[in-house]
C-alpha positions in Angstrom: -0.1 7.3 -16.9 0.1 9.8 -19.7 2.0 12.2 -17.7 4.1 15.0 -19.2 6.0 17.1 -16.7 4.5 18.3 -14.8 4.3 28.2 5.2 1.3 27.6 7.0 1.5 24.9 9.8 -1.2 22.5 10.5 -3.0 22.9 13.6 -2.3 20.3 16.3 -5.1 18.6 17.9 -5.5 19.6 21.6 -7.6 16.7 22.6 -6.2 13.1 23.2 -8.0 9.9 24.4 -7.9 9.3 28.0 -8.0 5.8 29.6 -11.0 4.9 31.8 -8.7 2.6 33.9 -5.0 3.1 33.6 -2.5 0.6 35.3 1.1 1.4 35.1 3.5 -1.2 33.4 5.8 -2.9 35.8 9.0 -0.8 35.9 12.3 -3.0 36.4 15.1 -0.9 37.7 18.3 -2.2 39.5 18.2 -2.2 43.3 21.6 -0.4 43.3 20.1 2.8 41.7 19.3 5.6 44.3 15.9 7.0 43.9 15.7 10.5 42.7 13.4 13.2 43.8 10.0 13.1 42.1 9.2 15.6 39.3 5.8 17.4 39.5 3.0 14.8 39.4 1.4 13.9 36.1 -1.9 15.7 35.5 -4.3 14.2 32.9 -5.6 17.4 31.6 -2.2 18.9 31.0 -0.5 18.8 27.6 3.2 17.9 27.7 5.8 18.6 25.1 8.7 16.3 24.1 11.4 16.4 27.0 8.9 17.3 29.7 9.1 15.3 32.9 6.4 14.2 35.4 6.2 11.6 38.1 3.6 8.9 38.4 3.2 6.0 40.9 6.6 6.4 42.5 8.6 6.9 39.2 9.8 9.8 37.1 8.9 9.7 33.4 10.1 11.9 30.4 7.8 12.7 27.3 9.3 11.6 23.9 6.8 13.8 22.1 3.6 15.9 22.6 1.1 14.1 24.7 -2.0 14.6 26.7 -4.0 12.1 28.6 -1.7 9.1 28.3 -1.1 7.7 31.8 2.7 7.3 32.2 3.8 3.7 32.0 0.5 2.3 30.7 1.7 2.2 26.9 4.7 0.0 26.2 5.4 2.1 23.1 3.8 5.3 24.3 5.0 8.9 24.7 6.3 8.3 28.2 9.6 6.7 28.9 10.6 5.8 32.5 13.6 7.7 34.0 13.7 5.8 37.2 12.2 5.5 40.8 11.7 8.6 42.7 11.0 9.5 46.4 11.9 7.3 49.3 10.7 3.8 47.9 7.5 2.0 48.5 7.5 -1.2 50.4 3.8 -1.9 49.8 4.1 -4.1 46.7 4.8 -1.6 43.9 8.6 -1.4 44.8 10.6 -2.3 41.8 13.8 -3.1 43.7 13.2 -6.8 44.3 12.5 -6.5 48.0 8.8 -6.9 47.8 7.6 -10.4 48.3 3.9 -9.9 47.1 4.3 -11.4 43.7 5.4 -8.4 41.4 9.0 -9.2 42.0 10.7 -9.7 38.6 13.8 -11.5 40.2 12.6 -15.0 40.2 12.4 -15.6 43.9 8.4 -15.4 44.1 6.9 -18.8 44.7 3.4 -17.5 44.1 2.9 -18.4 40.5 3.1 -14.8 39.2 6.8 -15.1 38.3 7.3 -14.7 34.5 10.8 -16.4 34.5 9.7 -20.0 34.1 11.0 -21.1 37.5 7.4 -21.5 39.0 6.8 -25.2 39.3 3.1 -24.7 40.1 1.8 -24.3 36.6 -0.1 -21.2 37.6 2.1 -18.7 35.8 -0.3 -16.6 33.7 2.1 -16.3 30.7 2.1 -20.1 30.2 -1.1 -21.2 31.4 -1.5 -24.9 30.8 -5.3 -24.8 31.2 -6.0 -23.3 27.9 -7.3 -20.2 29.4 -4.5 -17.8 28.5 -6.4 -14.6 28.0 -3.8 -13.4 25.3 -3.0 -9.8 24.6 -4.7 -7.4 22.3 -3.1 -7.0 18.9 -3.0 -3.4 19.6 -3.4 -1.2 22.7 -4.1 1.8 20.7 -7.5 3.2 22.0 -8.2 3.9 18.3 -7.6 0.3 17.2 -11.4 0.1 16.7 -11.0 2.3 13.6 -7.9 0.8 12.0 -8.8 -0.8 8.5 -8.5 -4.6 8.4 -5.0 -5.5 7.2 -3.4 -2.1 7.7 -0.1 -2.8 9.6 -0.3 -2.3 13.3 2.0 0.3 14.6 3.2 -0.7 18.1 5.4 2.4 18.7 2.7 5.1 18.7 -1.2 5.4 19.0 -2.1 6.3 15.5 -5.3 8.4 15.3 -7.1 6.2 12.9 -10.6 7.5 14.0 -9.8 10.9 12.4 -10.3 9.4 9.1 -12.0 5.9 9.6 -15.1 5.0 11.3 -15.4 1.9 13.8 -15.8 -0.6 10.9 -12.4 0.6 9.5 -14.3 2.3 6.5 -13.0 5.6 5.5 -15.3 8.6 6.3 -16.1 10.1 2.9 -17.5 13.7 2.2 -20.3 14.9 -0.2 -22.7 12.1 0.6 -20.4 9.6 -1.0 -20.2 5.9 0.0 -17.3 5.2 -2.4 -14.3 7.3 -3.4 -14.1 9.7 -6.3 -10.4 10.6 -6.5 -9.3 13.1 -9.1 -5.7 13.7 -10.2 -5.1 17.6 -10.6 -2.1 18.3 -12.6 0.2 21.3 -12.2 0.8 22.2 -15.8 -2.6 23.3 -17.2 -2.1 26.9 -16.2 -3.3 28.5 -19.4 0.1 29.4 -20.8 0.3 29.8 -24.5 -3.5 30.1 -24.7 -4.4 26.6 -24.1 -7.4 25.9 -21.7 -6.5 26.3 -18.2 -7.6 23.9 -15.4 -7.1 25.4 -11.9 -8.3 24.6 -8.4 -11.2 26.7 -9.0 -12.3 24.4 -11.8 -12.4 21.4 -9.5 -15.8 20.0 -8.7 -15.1 20.0 -5.0 -18.6 19.2 -4.0 -18.5 15.8 -5.8 -15.1 14.5 -5.0 -13.7 12.7 -2.1 -9.9 13.1 -2.8 -7.7 15.3 -4.9 -4.2 14.2 -5.7 -1.8 16.9 -6.9 0.5 15.9 -9.7 3.5 16.1 -9.3 6.1 16.5 -6.6 9.4 14.8 -7.5 12.5 13.3 -5.7 15.3 15.7 -5.4 19.0 15.0 -5.5 18.9 15.3 -1.6 16.5 12.3 -1.5 13.6 14.6 -0.5 10.3 15.5 -2.0 10.4 18.7 -3.9 8.1 21.0 -6.0 10.9 23.5 -6.5 9.4 25.7 -3.8 12.3 28.0 -3.7 11.5 29.2 -7.4 9.1 32.1 -8.2 8.2 30.0 -11.3 7.1 26.9 -9.2 3.5 26.1 -10.3 3.0 24.7 -6.8 4.0 27.6 -4.7 5.3 30.6 -6.7 2.7 31.4 -9.6 -0.5 33.5 -9.5 -3.5 33.0 -11.8 -5.9 35.3 -13.6 -9.5 35.8 -12.5 -11.1 36.9 -9.2 -12.0 33.3 -8.4 -8.2 32.5 -8.4 -7.2 35.2 -6.0 -4.7 34.1 -3.5 -5.5 33.3 0.1 -3.5 36.0 2.0 -3.3 34.0 5.2 -0.6 31.4 3.8 2.8 32.4 3.0 3.1 30.6 -0.5 1.4 31.2 -3.9 0.7 28.7 -6.8 -1.7 25.6 -6.8 -0.9 24.9 -3.2 -2.3 28.3 -2.1 -5.4 27.6 -4.1 -5.9 24.0 -2.8 -5.5 25.5 0.7 -8.1 28.1 0.1 -10.8 25.8 -1.5 -10.3 23.0 1.0 -11.1 25.5 4.0 -14.5 25.8 2.1 -14.6 21.9 1.6 -12.9 20.5 4.7 -14.1 17.0 4.0 -12.4 16.6 0.7 -8.8 15.1 1.4 -5.9 16.3 -0.5 -2.7 14.4 -1.2 0.5 15.4 -3.1 1.4 12.7 -5.7 5.3 12.1 -6.0 6.8 10.8 -9.2 4.8 10.1 -12.3 5.9 8.9 -15.7 8.5 11.7 -16.3 9.6 12.3 -12.7 10.0 8.7 -11.3 13.7 8.6 -12.3 14.4 12.2 -12.7 12.8 15.7 -12.2 11.9 19.0 -13.8 13.9 21.7 -12.4 12.8 25.4 -12.0 14.0 26.1 -15.5 11.8 23.6 -16.9 14.5 21.3 -18.0 14.5 17.6 -17.0 17.4 16.4 -14.9 18.3 12.8 -14.9 19.0 12.4 -11.2 17.8 9.0 -10.6 14.7 10.1 -8.6 13.1 7.0 -6.9 15.7 4.7 -8.5 18.5 6.5 -6.5 16.9 5.8 -3.2 19.3 2.8 -2.0 20.1 3.3 1.7 18.2 3.7 5.1 19.5 7.1 5.4 18.0 8.1 2.0 14.5 6.5 2.9 14.7 8.3 6.1 15.3 11.6 4.4 12.4 11.0 2.0 10.1 10.0 4.8 11.1 13.1 6.7 10.4 15.2 3.9 6.9 13.6 3.4 6.1 14.6 6.9 7.3 18.1 6.3 5.3 18.4 3.1 2.0 17.4 4.7 2.6 19.7 7.8 3.8 22.7 5.7 1.2 22.7 3.0 -1.8 21.3 4.7 -2.1 18.1 2.9 -3.8 14.9 4.2 -1.2 12.5 2.8 1.3 11.3 0.3 0.5 9.5 -3.0 3.4 7.6 -4.5 3.4 7.1 -8.2 6.6 5.2 -8.8 6.7 3.9 -12.6 8.0 1.3 -12.0 9.8 -0.6 -9.3 9.7 -3.9 -11.3 12.4 -6.3 -12.1 11.4 -6.3 -15.9 13.9 -4.6 -18.0 12.9 -1.7 -20.2 9.7 -0.7 -18.1 9.0 2.7 -17.3 10.2 6.0 -19.1 12.8 5.2 -21.5 14.7 8.2 -20.5 15.4 6.1 -17.3 16.4 2.9 -18.7 20.1 3.5 -18.1 19.7 4.2 -14.5 16.8 1.7 -13.8 17.8 -1.3 -15.9 21.2 -1.6 -14.0 19.3 -1.8 -10.6 16.4 -4.0 -11.6 17.4 -6.7 -9.0 17.1 -4.4 -6.0 14.4 -2.0 -7.0 11.5 -3.9 -5.4 13.4 -4.5 -2.1 14.2 -0.8 -2.1 10.6 0.1 -2.6 9.4 -2.1 0.3 11.8 -0.4 2.7 10.9 3.1 1.4 7.2 2.5 2.0 7.7 0.9 5.3 9.8 3.8 6.4 7.4 6.4 5.1 4.4 4.8 6.7 6.2 4.7 10.1 7.2 8.4 9.8 3.6 9.5 8.8 2.1 7.5 11.7 4.5 9.1 14.2 3.6 12.5 12.9 0.0 11.7 12.9 0.3 10.6 16.7 2.0 13.9 17.5 -0.4 16.0 15.6 -3.6 14.2 16.4 -4.4 14.0 12.7 -4.1 11.0 10.5 -1.9 11.1 7.5 -2.5 8.8 4.5 -0.2 6.9 2.4 -1.4 5.7 -1.0 0.1 4.6 -4.4 -0.8 4.5 -8.1 0.0 0.8 -9.1 0.3 -0.7 -12.6 -2.4 -3.0 -13.9 -0.4 -4.9 -16.5 0.3 -8.6 -15.5 3.8 -8.1 -17.3 4.7 -5.3 -14.9 3.4 -7.1 -11.8 5.4 -10.1 -12.6 8.4 -8.3 -11.9 7.1 -6.9 -8.6 7.2 -10.1 -6.4 3.9 -10.5 -4.5 3.4 -6.6 -3.8 4.5 -7.0 -0.2 3.8 -3.3 0.5 0.0 -3.5 0.8 0.1 -3.5 4.8 1.5 0.0 4.6 -1.1 1.6 2.3 -4.5 3.1 3.1 -5.5 2.1 -0.4 -4.2 1.3 -3.9 -5.1 3.3 -7.0 -4.9 0.8 -10.0 -3.8 2.5 -13.2 -6.2 0.5 -15.3 -5.5 2.4 -18.4 -2.7 2.7 -20.9 -3.5 -1.0 -21.5 -2.9 -0.6 -25.1 -0.9 2.2 -26.9 1.3 2.9 -29.7 4.3 1.5 -28.1 3.3 -1.5 -30.3 1.0 -2.0 -33.2 -1.8 -4.1 -31.6 -5.0 -1.9 -31.6 -7.0 -2.1 -28.4 -9.0 -0.1 -25.9 -7.3 2.4 -23.6 -8.9 1.0 -20.5 -10.9 -2.1 -20.9 -12.9 -3.2 -17.9 -13.1 -6.9 -19.0 -11.5 -9.3 -21.4 -13.2 -10.9 -24.3 -10.7 -13.4 -25.4 -9.9 -11.5 -28.5 -7.1 -9.2 -27.3 -4.7 -9.2 -30.2 -1.5 -8.5 -28.2 -2.3 -11.4 -25.7 -3.3 -13.7 -28.6 0.0 -13.0 -30.4 2.2 -13.7 -27.4 0.2 -17.0 -26.6 -1.1 -15.8 -23.4 -4.6 -17.4 -23.7 -3.3 -20.8 -24.3 -0.4 -20.6 -21.5 -2.8 -19.4 -18.7 -6.2 -21.2 -19.1 -7.7 -18.6 -21.2 -7.2 -15.8 -18.7 -6.5 -12.5 -20.3 -4.6 -10.0 -18.0 -5.0 -6.5 -19.8 -8.2 -5.4 -18.2 -9.3 -3.6 -15.0 -11.3 -6.5 -13.7 -8.1 -8.8 -13.7 -6.0 -5.9 -12.0 -8.6 -5.3 -9.3 -8.6 -9.1 -8.5 -5.0 -9.1 -8.3 -5.0 -6.6 -5.4 -8.1 -8.3 -4.0 -5.8 -11.3 -3.2 -4.0 -9.0 -0.6 -6.6 -6.6 0.7 -10.3 -6.1 1.1 -12.3 -4.7 -1.9 -12.7 -1.2 -0.3 -8.9 -0.6 -0.4 -8.9 -1.0 -4.2 -9.8 2.0 -6.5 -10.3 1.4 -10.3 -8.4 3.9 -12.5 -10.3 5.5 -15.5 -8.9 7.6 -18.3 -10.5 11.0 -19.1 -8.1 11.1 -22.1 -7.4 8.9 -25.2 -4.9 6.9 -27.0 -5.1 6.0 -30.8 -3.7 4.9 -33.9 -4.2 5.8 -37.5 -4.4 3.7 -40.8 -5.6 0.7 -38.8 -6.0 -2.6 -40.8 -8.5 -5.1 -39.8 -10.5 -5.5 -36.6 -14.1 -4.5 -35.9 -14.3 -0.7 -36.5 -10.6 -0.9 -35.7 -10.9 -2.8 -32.4 -8.3 -5.6 -32.2 -6.8 -4.5 -35.6 -3.2 -3.6 -36.2 -1.4 -0.5 -37.1 2.4 -0.5 -37.6 4.3 2.8 -38.2 5.5 2.3 -41.8 9.1 3.3 -41.2 10.1 1.4 -38.0 13.5 3.4 -38.0 11.4 6.4 -36.7 9.8 4.8 -33.7 9.9 6.9 -30.6 12.4 5.8 -27.9 10.9 2.9 -25.7 8.6 1.7 -28.3 8.9 -1.0 -31.1 12.2 -2.4 -32.0 13.9 -0.7 -29.0 11.9 -3.2 -26.8 13.5 -6.2 -28.4 12.3 -9.1 -30.3 9.9 -8.7 -33.2 7.9 -5.8 -31.7 6.8 -3.0 -33.9 5.8 0.5 -32.9 2.2 1.7 -33.7 1.3 4.3 -36.3 0.1 6.9 -33.8 -2.7 9.2 -34.5 -1.5 12.8 -35.1 -2.8 16.2 -36.1 -6.2 17.0 -35.0 -6.4 13.5 -33.2 -3.5 14.4 -31.0 -3.9 17.7 -29.1 -2.5 16.4 -25.7 0.8 15.2 -26.8 4.2 14.5 -25.4 7.3 15.7 -27.2 10.6 14.0 -28.0 14.0 15.4 -26.9 14.0 17.5 -30.1 10.7 19.1 -29.1 8.7 17.3 -31.9 5.1 16.0 -31.1 4.8 12.3 -30.5 1.8 10.9 -32.3 -0.3 8.9 -29.8 -3.9 9.9 -30.1 -3.9 11.8 -27.0 -6.8 14.0 -26.3 -9.3 15.1 -23.7 -12.8 13.5 -23.7 -14.3 17.0 -24.5 -12.2 17.2 -27.6 -13.5 13.8 -28.9 -17.0 14.9 -28.4 -16.3 17.8 -30.4 -15.0 15.6 -33.2 -17.9 13.3 -32.9 -20.1 16.5 -33.5 -18.0 17.5 -36.6 -16.3 20.4 -34.8 -12.5 21.3 -34.7 -12.9 23.3 -31.5 -11.9 26.8 -31.0 -8.8 25.8 -29.0 -7.1 23.8 -31.8 -4.7 26.6 -32.9 -3.5 27.1 -29.3 -2.5 23.4 -29.4 -0.9 23.6 -32.7 -3.4 21.4 -34.3 -5.2 21.8 -37.7 -8.1 24.2 -37.4 -10.0 22.4 -40.2 -11.7 21.3 -42.2 -12.1 17.7 -40.8 -11.4 14.6 -42.8 -14.0 12.0 -42.3 -16.4 11.5 -39.5 -15.8 10.1 -36.0 -18.4 7.5 -35.1 -18.7 6.5 -31.5 -18.6 2.9 -30.4 -19.1 0.9 -27.2 -18.2 -2.7 -26.8 -20.8 -4.6 -24.6 -18.3 -7.3 -23.3 -15.1 -5.4 -22.5 -16.8 -2.0 -21.9 -14.4 -0.3 -24.2 -15.4 3.1 -25.6 -13.9 4.4 -28.8 -14.2 6.7 -31.9 -13.6 5.2 -35.3 -12.9 7.4 -38.4 -13.4 5.0 -41.4 -11.9 7.4 -43.9 -8.7 7.9 -42.0 -8.8 4.5 -40.4 -8.2 6.2 -37.0 -9.2 4.4 -33.9 -9.1 6.5 -30.6 -10.1 5.1 -27.2 -11.1 6.7 -23.8 -13.8 6.7 -21.2 -16.9 8.7 -21.8 -20.4 8.3 -20.3 -21.0 4.5 -21.1 -17.7 3.3 -20.0 -17.7 5.5 -16.9 -21.2 4.1 -16.0 -20.1 0.5 -16.4 -17.1 1.0 -14.2 -18.9 2.9 -11.5 -21.6 0.0 -11.5 -18.8 -2.6 -11.2 -17.3 -0.8 -8.3 -20.7 -0.9 -6.6 -21.4 -4.6 -7.3 -17.9 -5.7 -6.3 -17.6 -3.8 -3.1 -14.6 -1.8 -4.3 -13.5 1.6 -2.8 -14.2 3.7 -5.8 -12.8 5.3 -9.0 -9.6 7.2 -9.5 -9.4 9.6 -12.5 -6.5 10.7 -14.6 -7.0 13.4 -15.2 -9.7 15.8 -14.0 -9.1 18.4 -16.9 -10.3 15.7 -19.4 -13.9 15.9 -18.1 -16.5 17.7 -20.1 -19.4 20.1 -20.3 -21.3 21.6 -23.2 -21.5 25.3 -23.8 -24.9 25.8 -25.0 -24.2 29.2 -26.6 -21.2 27.9 -28.8 -22.4 24.3 -29.1 -18.7 23.3 -28.1 -17.6 21.0 -25.6 -15.0 22.1 -23.1 -13.7 21.3 -19.5 -16.4 20.4 -17.1 -17.6 17.9 -14.6 -20.1 15.6 -16.3 -18.4 12.4 -15.9 -17.5 13.3 -12.1 -21.3 14.0 -11.7 -22.2 10.6 -13.0 -19.8 9.1 -10.6 -21.1 11.0 -7.7 -24.7 10.3 -8.6 -24.1 6.4 -8.6 -21.7 6.4 -5.5 -23.9 8.6 -3.3 -26.6 5.9 -3.7 -24.3 3.0 -3.2 -23.9 0.7 0.0 -20.8 0.9 1.9 -17.8 -0.6 0.5 -16.2 -4.0 1.4 -14.2 -3.5 4.7 -13.1 -7.1 5.6 -10.2 -9.0 3.8 -11.9 -12.4 4.4 -15.4 -13.5 3.5 -15.6 -15.6 6.4 -15.5 -14.4 10.1 -11.9 -13.9 11.4 -11.2 -16.0 14.6 -11.2 -14.0 17.8 -7.7 -15.4 18.6 -4.5 -15.1 16.6 -1.1 -16.7 17.0 2.0 -14.5 16.2 2.9 -16.0 12.8 4.8 -14.1 10.1 4.9 -15.1 6.5 7.7 -13.8 4.0 8.7 -14.4 0.5 12.1 -14.7 -1.2 14.0 -16.2 -4.0 12.0 -14.7 -6.8 13.6 -14.8 -10.2 14.0 -11.5 -12.0 12.0 -10.0 -14.8 10.9 -12.4 -17.7 12.8 -15.2 -15.9 10.1 -15.1 -13.1 8.0 -17.9 -14.8 6.7 -19.9 -13.2 6.7 -17.7 -10.1 8.3 -20.0 -7.7 9.3 -18.3 -4.4 10.3 -19.6 -1.1 7.5 -19.0 1.6 8.7 -18.8 5.2 6.4 -19.2 8.1 8.1 -17.6 11.3 6.5 -18.7 14.5 7.0 -15.8 16.8 4.9 -17.3 19.7 6.4 -19.1 22.6 4.8 -22.4 21.8 5.6 -24.8 18.7 3.1 -25.3 16.0 3.1 -29.2 15.9 3.4 -31.4 13.0 0.0 -32.2 11.3 -1.4 -28.6 11.9 -2.7 -27.1 8.9 -2.0 -23.6 7.4 -4.7 -22.3 5.2 -4.8 -19.3 3.0 -6.6 -17.5 0.2 -5.1 -16.2 -3.0 -6.1 -14.3 -6.1 -8.2 -15.6 -8.9 -5.8 -13.8 -11.3 -3.9 -17.1 -11.7 -5.4 -20.5 -11.7 -6.2 -22.6 -8.7 -3.3 -25.0 -9.7 -0.6 -24.0 -7.2 2.4 -26.4 -6.7 4.2 -27.1 -3.5 7.7 -28.6 -3.6 9.0 -29.5 -0.2 6.6 -32.4 0.7 4.2 -30.4 2.9 1.3 -31.4 0.5 -1.2 -28.6 -0.8 -4.8 -28.9 -1.6 -6.7 -26.0 -3.4 -10.3 -25.1 -3.8 -11.0 -23.0 -6.9 -12.8 -19.7 -6.6 -12.7 -19.3 -10.3 -12.4 -21.7 -13.3 -12.2 -21.3 -17.0 -11.5 -18.0 -18.9 -12.3 -14.7 -17.7 -14.3 -13.4 -20.7 -16.7 -10.7 -19.1 -14.9 -11.0 -15.9 -13.5 -13.3 -13.3 -16.3 -15.1 -11.6 -14.8 -15.2 -7.9 -12.6 -13.3 -5.8 -10.4 -15.8 -4.0 -9.1 -19.4 -4.3 -8.2 -21.2 -1.2 -5.3 -23.6 -0.3 -4.3 -25.7 2.7 -0.9 -26.8 3.6 0.0 -29.5 6.3 2.8 -28.8 8.6 5.6 -31.5 8.2 7.4 -33.5 10.8 9.4 -31.4 13.2 6.6 -28.8 13.2 7.4 -25.2 13.4 9.3 -24.5 16.8 8.6 -21.6 19.1 10.8 -18.8 17.9 11.7 -20.8 14.7 10.6 -21.0 11.2 9.9 -23.5 8.4 9.6 -22.8 4.7 8.5 -24.3 1.5 8.6 -23.5 -2.2 5.3 -22.7 -3.9 4.8 -22.3 -7.6 2.2 -20.4 -9.7 2.0 -19.0 -13.1 0.1 -15.5 -13.7 0.9 -13.1 -10.9 -0.9 -12.7 -7.6 -0.5 -10.3 -4.7 0.4 -12.0 -1.4 -1.7 -14.6 0.3 -4.3 -13.6 2.7 -6.5 -14.8 5.5 -3.8 -17.1 6.7 -5.2 -19.6 9.4 -3.6 -22.0 11.6 -5.7 -25.1 12.7 -4.3 -27.2 15.6 -6.7 -30.0 16.6 -10.2 -28.5 16.4 -9.2 -24.9 17.1 -8.4 -22.4 14.2 -6.4 -19.4 14.9 -5.9 -16.1 12.8 -2.3 -14.9 12.3 -0.7 -11.6 13.1 0.6 -11.7 9.4 -2.9 -10.5 8.2 -2.8 -7.6 10.7 -6.6 -8.5 11.7 -8.8 -6.1 13.6 -9.8 -6.8 17.2 -8.1 -10.1 17.9 -6.1 -11.2 20.8 -2.7 -12.7 20.4 -2.4 -16.1 22.1 -0.1 -19.1 22.3 -1.5 -22.0 20.2 -3.0 -24.6 22.4 -1.6 -28.2 22.1 -3.3 -31.0 23.9 -5.6 -28.9 26.0 -3.0 -26.4 27.2 -0.5 -23.7 25.9 3.1 -24.4 25.9 5.0 -21.3 26.5 4.8 -17.6 27.5 2.8 -14.8 26.1 4.3 -13.6 22.8 6.6 -10.8 23.3 7.4 -11.8 26.9 9.9 -14.1 28.5 8.8 -17.7 27.8 7.8 -19.4 31.1 5.1 -21.6 32.5 4.9 -25.3 32.2 3.4 -28.1 30.2 1.0 -30.2 32.4 2.3 -28.5 35.5 6.0 -29.7 35.1 8.7 -27.0 34.9 11.9 -26.9 33.0 13.9 -29.7 34.8 17.2 -29.3 32.9 19.9 -27.0 34.4 20.0 -23.6 33.2 22.5 -22.8 30.3 25.7 -21.0 31.5 27.9 -19.2 29.1 31.2 -20.4 31.0 30.2 -24.2 30.9 31.4 -26.6 28.2 28.7 -28.9 26.9 29.3 -32.3 25.2 26.9 -33.6 22.5 23.7 -34.8 24.0 23.8 -32.5 27.0 20.5 -30.9 27.9 19.9 -27.4 29.3 17.0 -24.9 30.0 17.1 -21.5 28.2 14.4 -18.8 27.5 11.6 -21.3 28.5 12.7 -24.0 26.3 14.7 -27.3 26.6 17.7 -27.6 24.3 20.2 -30.6 23.5 23.6 -30.1 22.2 24.4 -31.6 18.8 28.2 -31.4 19.6 30.6 -30.0 22.0 29.9 -26.2 22.6 30.8 -23.4 25.0 29.7 -19.7 25.1 27.1 -20.2 22.2 23.6 -19.2 23.7 20.9 -21.6 22.4 19.1 -20.2 19.5 16.8 -21.9 16.8 19.2 -23.0 14.0 19.4 -25.9 11.5 23.1 -26.1 11.8 24.1 -24.5 15.2 25.1 -26.5 18.3 21.7 -26.5 19.9 18.5 -28.2 18.9 15.2 -26.8 20.3 13.4 -29.5 22.0 10.4 -27.3 22.6 8.9 -25.2 25.4 8.9 -26.3 29.0 
C-alpha cells in the first residue's frame, strides 16, 4: 500500500448458552485418592469467575475463567476443570474409583462391551464398532458451531461466540443494509497539520460502511502492539481536533482518533472497527513519539514463541482497552523473495527470508487462539484479518498461504500493481488481464504460464479462492493514483514505458537496486504528486500520488485551493488531463498528452466494475485504501474535495446484492469426515521456488488405516494451469476448471485432482507423503475428500461445518476407536490376540505384540521402545485390531 507513517473496558456479556441436556464427562481418578468435602453445588444461573469452585455429580470442579451456564464436566475443553471426587462416594454406577461393575469402569475389567480399552472380545465396543454404525463425534461441541464460517479453524479449547458476528449460515452479519462488505482504511496522519485537508472520524461515512480499519499501530521493541499511547502527541490517543463535531467523548480516558472512533461507534454500533498493525512503513520498524522512524525489526523481529505470545496478549489488550472488534495484520511482506517490501527494511528482512513465512504462520495461529480465548471470556467475538499482496511474484515466496484457517477474511491489496519502481507503465489496480501487460511480456510470463497474466485483481482473488470461500475474500481498490511522466508509446500511455533519464538518481528499492536490467520509472511530480512520500533527506519522491478528488479537479482544469499547502505548484496547468477507461482491464486513468503524464487510480467507472465483479463472483466485498481519497463536489466553488461519492456507489450496489458465497466447495460436503491433516514442506526459497515443488504429507489421525487403492481428491486454484505433476508414483488425474489465457478474467474458480493411495496405505496414526509440482502460485488445496469403496468422507483438514468425525469404514466395518480416544474394538468381532507390549520385555525380530489398539511386529531386537509409527523404528504397524 502507499502508506506513509502513519481506558475504557469492553462490557462483558452476562449471558451464556445453556445446554438443554447436559451429561458429565466420565471422570477418571485413582482409587487411592480420598474424596474431599463437596464445594457448594453448581447453579446454572450463577456466574463464576476464574478460580471459583463448585460441585456437580459427586465431583469438585474449578473454573479456569469466567463462565455461566456451562455444566461442569460436559465440555472437554470447557471452563470447568475437575479437582476430584467429593463426598462419601457413589456405588450406583457413577463412581469413578473402579469398583462399579455397571459398564462405566475404565479399568478394563468390564465384560459388557462398553470398555474402551480394546479388551472386549464381543465386538460391541462403541468406539470401534465393526458394523459400520459408529455415530462419530461432532467436529465441535461448541453450541455456537452453527455460526462458525466454513473453513475457519475449529477451536477445541474454548467455546468461541461465533453467533455474535456470524449467522447460522456462517455469513457475517453486516450493518447499514449491506449484503457485502465495504471496508475503509482510516489513516492516522490526515489531521490537518500544516493546512492540508484533514480527514477525521467525523468525516467517515458511517452509515455506508461495514468496517473501519485504523492505520496504523506498530510492533514495538517489546514485541507488543503500540500506538505510542503514552505520548501526548499520539494521533491515536493524545491529540484533540478542531470543530464541535470533533469534540471528545468525556466518558473514555483517552483522546485522539481512538476517542473519536469510540464516540461515533456508539452511534453506529453495527459498524466494526479494527486496528491495523504494520503497513509499508511500519512492518519492519516504527515511528516513535518524536515522529522519527526506528528500525527495530517490527514483524521481522518476532522469532520465538515468547514473542508471539507477547504480541497476541497485546492484541487482546488492544481490543479490550479501546473497544475494537478485532485486529488487522498488514505485514509487508513475509515472503522469501529478497528485496521485497520497504527498502529501509532490506538489511533486516533479507537475512531472515528463509524463516519469515514459518514465523508468520505461528504468529497468526497464536494470535487467533488468544483472541478466541478472550472472546469466550468476554462473550464477544474478536476478528482477525489481514491485508495480503496480490502480486504472483510476492506470493510465490509465501508457500501456499497456510494461515487462511485462522482468518475471518483476507483483504487483497489489488493495487500498486504497477508503479515507478520500474519503467513499465500500467494501471494502478487493473481488474483483469488483457494479454498486453508490458512488464509481464518483457519477463516472458505469458509464454511460460499458458498466457495467464498475474498482475490483476481477478487473478489474485482466484488465488485465495483456492483456499477459502468467495465470501472471505475482499477486493482492494485504490482511492489514490500512481503515475509517470514523459511516457513513450502505449495507447494514451497505457502499456508504454517511462524510464528516469538519470538512473543514478533512482529512489531506494527501485530500478537498478533491484538487480538485473531493471530501470526505475520517471515518476510524475509537481502538481501531479500532491500525496507523496519523502526520501531520507526529506525530498519528495515523484510517483504520481494523488487523491481521486485532486485528479477530478485536474480533469476540470483546476489546480485546487489546497495546492500550496501540499507544496505543489498553484498554476497555471500545463496541458489538459483527459479521462480514459479500458473496457477489458477496467483500468481508469488520466492522460496529459502535452506532458505525456499517465496517472491511474479508481474513480466511478472502475469502482462500479469492481463492485459488479464482487456481486457476480459471490465475493465478500471491497476494501478501500484509503477513505480520504473519496470525493464530493462543492457546488459553490466548483472544486472537488474529500467526500463519499465512491463509497455511496459501493453501498448502493451492495445493499441490493444477494448474500455472498459462504461455502468453500461447490458441491455438498459429506456429512461424515475422517481426521486427516494435510501439511506442506520443502519449498525452495524466493526466485528458486520454480516450479513450485513441495512435499505434501497426509497425516491419518483416525484409528483406522486408509487402505491402498483409496482415493484422495481435492480442488485447487485456477491461477495456475491444471497440469499438476506428482512424483512418487501415486498417480494423479486432474480436471481443468479453466483453460487458456485469462484475458477478461479466469473462466472458472477451481481445478480438481485425484490421487490414489499407494501400497501400504496410510496407517492409523501414521502418514504418507508425495511431491507435487505446479508453476504459478496457488493457495493451499481445498475440499479434500477421501473415498474408500463407495463411501466418500470429508476431512478435518478443511474444518468443514456441521460434520461428524468418524473412522473410515473398510469392508463394511470400522477398524479402530473413535478419533481422539484410546483405540479399541475389533475387526469382524475378533479382538487383539497378540500379547500386550511390555516395556521390560525383550523382543526378537518377527515378534508380535498388541499396543494402543494395533498389532505390531518387531523388525529387529528391541526392548523398552514403545510401538509407534515409524519408517525406520523397531516396530512395524500391522493395523488396528
